[in-house]
C-alpha positions, 0 to 999 in steps of 0.5 A: 696914858689911859686911867679908868675904873674897871671890873676884872673878868672874875668880877673883882673891882680894881680902883683904876686900870693903868696902861702904864705903871710908870706914873699916874696920879689921881686928884680927889676933892672931898665933897662931904665928910663924916655924913650920918649913915642914915643919909647914905641911901639918898647919896647913893641915889643922888650920885647914881652909885654902884656897890663895888664891895668891901674894902680895907685901907691902911695908912702908913705915914703918907702911904695908903694901901687899899685892899679887897679880897682880890687886890692890894694897891699902894698909893703915895698920898699928898695932902693939898688942903683940908678938902683936896689930896692926890694919890700916886700909884707906887711900888708895893712893899711889905708892911706890918705896923700901920698908923690907921686901919679902916674897913668900908663899903665902896660905892662908885660911879665914873666921878664919885666915890662913897666910902661907907663906914659903920656910923658915917660915910664920906663922898669924894670927887675924882678929878 
C-alpha cells in the first residue's frame, strides 16, 4: 500500500493519499514543541518547507479530526511516549462537542510538518 503526501487537481492539499482505505498508520516524532513564533522563518528554511494552507484540528478523546476548506480526515491517535505518537485513519463520524480545537498554518515537505499557531509552532517528523 502506498502512502504519500499529495495535492489534488483543484489545488487543495490532503495529508496523505491512501490507495487502500482498509488500513494505514503514520508514526510521528515531535522534534520541537512550543517554539517561539519569531523562529518560524528559520525553521521553514532549515527544513525546506512549503506552505500548504490553513487547517483546523479537533480532538475528541483519542480521535483527531483534521480539516481544511476542502477535506475532513479522521484519525485514531495513540500516544507512544512524550515525543512520539501514531495516527491511524478511521471512518468519519458526526461530532458536536470536542475536547480541544486548534487553528494552524501547515508547512510541509516529504518528512517534516510545521504547525504554526498564533504565538508558537511545532515541528514533527513523519516516520
